[in-house]
LUMNU-611952 format. One record per residue (C-alpha): x, y, z. Coordinates in steps of 0.02 Angstrom, whole numbers. Example, Ala and Ser with C-alpha at 12.3 -4.5 7.8 and 13.67 -1.06 7.14 Angstrom:
REM LUMNU-611952
      xx      yy      zz
     615    -225     390
     684     -53     357
***
This chain:
REM LUMNU-611952
      xx      yy      zz
    1893   -1559   -1532
    1800   -1598   -1694
    1634   -1571   -1779
    1563   -1735   -1711
    1596   -1689   -1530
    1410   -1664   -1491
    1344   -1798   -1606
    1205   -1911   -1546
    1327   -2056   -1539
    1450   -1959   -1431
    1312   -1900   -1314
    1238   -2074   -1296
    1410   -2148   -1259
    1447   -2016   -1126
    1277   -2036   -1043
    1298   -2224   -1039
    1465   -2208    -949
    1406   -2069    -833
    1216   -2040    -824
    1239   -1871    -737
    1308   -1803    -901
    1132   -1812    -973
    1061   -1689    -846
    1199   -1562    -882
    1184   -1575   -1071
     995   -1566   -1067
    1001   -1403    -966
    1122   -1327   -1091
    1022   -1391   -1240
     864   -1317   -1163
     948   -1146   -1162
     989   -1166   -1346
     810   -1218   -1385
     745   -1061   -1298
     868    -951   -1393
     970    -912   -1237
    1154    -878   -1271
    1266   -1009   -1192
    1389    -946   -1058
    1577    -951   -1078
    1583   -1066    -925
    1449   -1175    -847
    1448   -1255    -675
    1361   -1405    -597
    1356   -1472    -421
    1366   -1652    -364
    1450   -1724    -519
    1562   -1876    -494
    1731   -1889    -577
    1666   -2004    -714
    1544   -1868    -768
    1683   -1737    -757
    1794   -1842    -870
    1656   -1871   -1000
    1607   -1687   -1004
    1788   -1634   -1026
    1803   -1758   -1169
    1642   -1698   -1251
    1684   -1513   -1239
    1870   -1529   -1270
    1913   -1418   -1121
    1979   -1444    -944
    1870   -1404    -794
    1905   -1364    -612
    1827   -1402    -444
    1780   -1264    -322
    1793   -1275    -132
    1606   -1314    -117
    1622   -1461    -237
    1550   -1372    -389
    1625   -1421    -558
    1658   -1279    -681
    1696   -1309    -865
    1734   -1182   -1002
    1634   -1194   -1164
    1741   -1164   -1317
    1677   -1019   -1424
    1641   -1135   -1571
    1529   -1243   -1461
    1425   -1092   -1412
    1361   -1089   -1592
    1179   -1150   -1583
    1201   -1241   -1749
    1316   -1368   -1666
    1180   -1417   -1542
    1059   -1488   -1672
    1100   -1668   -1626
    1086   -1632   -1440
     914   -1554   -1466
     860   -1707   -1563
     932   -1825   -1432
     838   -1740   -1290
     682   -1714   -1399
     685   -1527   -1376
     641   -1495   -1558
     489   -1560   -1651
     526   -1706   -1765
     634   -1858   -1745
     797   -1782   -1802
     846   -1600   -1789
     994   -1627   -1906
     902   -1684   -2062
     736   -1648   -2148
     653   -1596   -1988
     463   -1579   -1977
     489   -1406   -1905
     592   -1314   -2035
     588   -1154   -1934
     653   -1234   -1775
     802   -1298   -1870
     833   -1132   -1958
     825   -1037   -1794
     969   -1144   -1736
    1066   -1120   -1896
    1026    -935   -1919
     983    -871   -1744
    1013    -689   -1791
     867    -699   -1913
     741    -776   -1792
     624    -625   -1802
     608    -643   -1990
     585    -831   -1974
     440    -803   -1854
     356    -690   -1981
     383    -816   -2119
     315    -956   -2010
     150    -863   -2000
     139    -839   -2188
       3    -950   -2262
      88    -967   -2432
     250   -1023   -2351
     162   -1151   -2242
      66   -1223   -2391
     230   -1240   -2487
     314   -1325   -2339
     168   -1444   -2312
     245   -1548   -2451
     396   -1641   -2379
     490   -1633   -2545
     492   -1441   -2535
     575   -1426   -2365
     754   -1454   -2420
     739   -1326   -2560
     660   -1198   -2445
     798   -1216   -2316
     930   -1197   -2453
     837   -1046   -2523
     826    -958   -2355
    1006    -995   -2303
    1073    -941   -2474
     973    -780   -2464
    1034    -732   -2290
    1213    -775   -2339
    1198    -649   -2480
    1104    -527   -2367
    1242    -532   -2236
    1390    -526   -2355
    1473    -403   -2473
    1367    -478   -2612
    1222    -381   -2538
    1288    -224   -2623
    1298    -305   -2796
    1155    -315   -2918
    1117    -490   -2979
     984    -581   -3080
     865    -722   -3041
     953    -828   -3172
    1121    -804   -3086
    1051    -845   -2915
     965   -1000   -2984
    1131   -1058   -3053
    1228   -1016   -2894
    1104   -1087   -2769
    1023   -1233   -2863
    1140   -1263   -3010
     994   -1219   -3125
     979   -1045   -3202
     793   -1071   -3235
     748   -1127   -3059
     705    -954   -2990
     642    -872   -3149
     465    -935   -3122
     363   -1058   -3022
     332   -1090   -2837
     512   -1070   -2779
     525    -898   -2859
     367    -849   -2764
     447    -908   -2601
     601    -801   -2637
     488    -650   -2665
     403    -681   -2497
     572    -695   -2409
     635    -535   -2490
     473    -444   -2446
     486    -500   -2265
     662    -435   -2246
     619    -270   -2332
     450    -252   -2245
     358    -223   -2408
     202    -309   -2477
     243    -476   -2557
     120    -441   -2698
     237    -303   -2759
     362    -425   -2833
     477    -300   -2916
     494    -195   -2761
     525    -346   -2650
     661    -418   -2761
     745    -253   -2799
     754    -216   -2613
     881    -357   -2610
     963    -294   -2772
     889    -440   -2869
     816    -409   -3043
     729    -520   -3167
     812    -435   -3315
     933    -287   -3308
     859    -221   -3470
     679    -213   -3409
     717    -101   -3259
     749      76   -3317
     752     260   -3271
     667     398   -3372
     727     577   -3349
     756     746   -3429
     903     844   -3359
    1062     936   -3413
    1178     792   -3378
    1336     717   -3453
    1368     535   -3413
    1547     479   -3382
    1553     291   -3414
    1671     165   -3336
    1768     150   -3498
    1804     338   -3492
    1684     388   -3630
    1576     542   -3596
    1397     537   -3662
    1315     707   -3682
    1155     656   -3773
    1046     667   -3614
    1090     852   -3607
    1044     875   -3791
     879     784   -3762
     845     900   -3615
     878    1058   -3717
     752     996   -3844
     621     962   -3708
     634     774   -3726
     660     632   -3602
     799     501   -3597
     774     321   -3543
     918     212   -3480
     906      26   -3435
     982     -32   -3271
    1125    -116   -3365
    1179      56   -3431
    1155     141   -3262
    1273      14   -3185
    1407      66   -3308
    1399     251   -3260
    1554     304   -3164
    1501     485   -3136
    1363     607   -3179
    1412     786   -3221
    1285     926   -3204
    1287    1042   -3355
    1151    1163   -3300
    1152    1318   -3191
    1043    1260   -3046
    1088    1094   -2965
     912    1040   -2924
     804     902   -2997
     619     866   -2971
     561     686   -2950
     385     644   -3005
     284     497   -2943
     158     505   -3084
     172     510   -3273
      61     658   -3323
     148     784   -3208
     317     718   -3266
     268     746   -3448
     221     926   -3405
     390     952   -3321
     481     889   -3476
     381    1006   -3587
     420    1154   -3473
     605    1116   -3475
     619    1067   -3291
     757     949   -3239
     658     797   -3184
     660     610   -3150
     509     495   -3162
     495     372   -3016
     342     280   -3088
     269     253   -2914
     393     173   -2796
     563     197   -2878
     640      43   -2956
     823      -2   -2936
     877      91   -3093
     793     251   -3030
     871     236   -2857
    1046     208   -2924
    1029     352   -3047
     969     471   -2910
    1120     421   -2805
    1231     472   -2950
    1143     641   -2967
    1158     667   -2779
    1345     642   -2791
    1355     801   -2896
    1296     902   -2746
    1122     920   -2818
     962     925   -2716
     789     860   -2754
     611     926   -2748
     490     780   -2740
     315     783   -2811
     196     640   -2774
      23     604   -2705
     -16     670   -2532
     -58     498   -2461
      29     358   -2367
     114     285   -2519
     161     456   -2583
     255     498   -2423
     337     326   -2419
     396     356   -2597
     463     527   -2544
     558     440   -2404
     636     316   -2525
     687     458   -2641
     764     550   -2492
     875     399   -2457
     951     420   -2630
     971     609   -2646
     954     755   -2521
     775     818   -2516
     755    1006   -2529
     565    1002   -2522
     418     882   -2531
     275     969   -2619
     141     856   -2545
     185     918   -2370
     156    1099   -2421
      -4    1054   -2513
     -81     973   -2358
     -43    1129   -2258
    -117    1254   -2379
    -257    1164   -2472
    -438    1202   -2429
    -520    1072   -2314
    -631    1007   -2455
    -491     983   -2581
    -441     806   -2626
    -525     637   -2622
    -605     559   -2470
    -500     427   -2385
    -573     252   -2398
    -587     142   -2245
    -443      37   -2310
    -332     189   -2337
    -365     250   -2160
    -334      78   -2088
    -168      59   -2180
    -110     231   -2127
    -154     204   -1945
     -69      33   -1945
      86     111   -2021
      96     245   -1887
      70     115   -1750
     212       5   -1813
     367      33   -1702
     476      10   -1854
     413     175   -1923
     410     275   -1762
     544     393   -1829
     470     409   -2004
     510     584   -2062
     338     615   -2138
     233     544   -1996
     158     716   -1957
     104     734   -2138
      13     567   -2130
     -73     621   -1969
    -126     784   -2053
    -197     685   -2199
    -295     575   -2079
    -362     725   -1984
    -422     801   -2148
    -500     636   -2201
    -441     668   -2378
    -290     634   -2487
    -236     740   -2634
    -177     680   -2804
     -18     751   -2877
    -110     796   -3036
    -210     928   -2940
     -59    1014   -2861
     -40    1143   -3000
    -221    1200   -2985
    -208    1216   -2796
     -47    1316   -2806
    -118    1429   -2941
    -274    1459   -2837
    -163    1506   -2690
     -76    1637   -2794
    -245    1712   -2834
    -291    1710   -2650
    -433    1587   -2677
    -363    1432   -2594
    -444    1462   -2425
***
């Protein structure tokens, strides 16, 4: 058996010698076209011995006849791979375009055959207007197919756990380090990454970093103030973050440095750090001497990796961020990096007076309702908090948390 066994030439030759072969192959090819998994053995009734011989030759296996005259033939595991049926689909015109093996008019039909496990993502991409505009130019199709297949190969392999740059991927995938650093193809990569991570494609950094892809390892960074010693891969121990913390100052580390940290050692008494979504509250925490990490909205890759390192010390986290949809999604992302002890926004929604906060806009309400209705988020840990926010009709900014908590202490919150 070889790779040409289901080529158009081989099929045409077999059908010419035994026309009944065409009916059998078309039925099997139709299953592939519909995304149905091929059986380990197929059977057909009424086949003559010429057809039996040609099918055995095509499939490289030996069949058998049953008492009722049915012919049964095993399908080798390699031939149950949908990718090997591209020629058959083209021969029987089951895929749009003249040839399912080359630059097919329907890029997505071809990719569903080559990457059947990613069909759901391909369907989403096929409905993306930017993608379809890009693919409307025939010269872009080949690059887009290579881009998608290269991405899913990385996504499905051990490389998925390694941080890389756009320059490196451009070199690896297109033999051109500048190819993905800007332009239309970079935009297509962002859309693909966003689709797989289920994040907005207009948030480029978040989409790329969800796949551990960065533009520049020195422009992604983490800002923090905490009593920490950093043990580097070369064995050197850096204690300056702890000295900065004692002096009520913050430390900033680029991703390239975070990647070189072997271990974080906690030098304080209480193993707890507060993460802050917004800058002003973070600055107040630094001035008060709280151990804290700034997420700057949705945490970037450097922040996530650094929080993982802190979590490995046995430390817990108190998260502070806006009491709105994005705020709770940020809290969820933080909780995937380090154990959450408390989310302040949850407590604020429970105790704040009904008139506290800012009125939800129609767009905010629509986004929140759509999020809750999405089956992907049915087990979201802060779903009840989002429902409470919707029932109040208001969201609360992190900057107002201190005033609300102080008012509570004075018994004036309600």
